[in-house]
N, C-alpha and C positions, 0 to 999 in steps of 0.2 A: 146876644143872652146868655147871661155869666150860668154855666154851668147846665146842668138839667134842668128843665123846663118843669117851674113850680104848676099844681094845679090850676092856680087862679091863673096864671100866664096861661097854658091851652084853656081856657076858658076865654080867653082876652084874643086867643089867635082865630078860638070861632067863630067870636062875633063879625072878627076885623072879616072874614072869608063871607061871612053869612048873611052882614048887617052891616056893612060899610058905614050906612051914615048914622050907625049906632057909635058905632066904634068908635067917629071923628068927636066925638061928645064923653071919652073916656081917656083922661092922663094919668099914665105912670107916673109917679115922684117918688119912688124907693123902693127896692128890688134888696133881699138881705144876699149874703157871699152862702155860699153852698154849707151846707149843713158836715162837718164830716163824722162817719158812723152814725148817720139816721138813726134815732133811734126806735125801736120795736117796742106800739101800746098796744093792749089790747083786755077786754074786760076781767075780772076777777073770776067773773064765778065761766070762764069760757073751757069748757071741755079739755083736761088738758091730752088728750088724745088729739083734739082740733090744733091746737096750740102747736100740739109738735111735727105735724103737719104743716102749718105756715111756714115754721121755722126751719127743717126743716127745705121746703121749698125756694123760703125767701133767700136762704145760706145756699143751696142750691145751684139756682139757676144760671142756664147761661155756662156752667162749670163740671155737673155732672152732671152723667146719665146720656141717655141713648139717645137723645133729644139735643144734647147739648152742642150740636152743631148747626141746629136752626136755631135756637134760642141766642148764642154766642153769634152771630147773624142777625136776630134783630138788638141784639142791644150793639151792635157796633154800629148801626144808624142810630143811634141816639145822639144826642146833642152832644160833647166831650164834657167831661164835667169839670 
């Protein structure tokens, strides 16, 4: 796999593990390269406080805070970019 595993590929992997016969019927014909600086999108009417909390979490996960070591360990186990 190239870089991080996209959600569709995670589903593919789950099918391969749980229903090998169904997996045999699926053929991946193309995957896109990793998108640098993945965009964040949310609803226009999302509460600004919730938006701020989500943004802060996503930008600091594995880097800042009391649980940073645990988060960094989780991130280290992900496929390379």
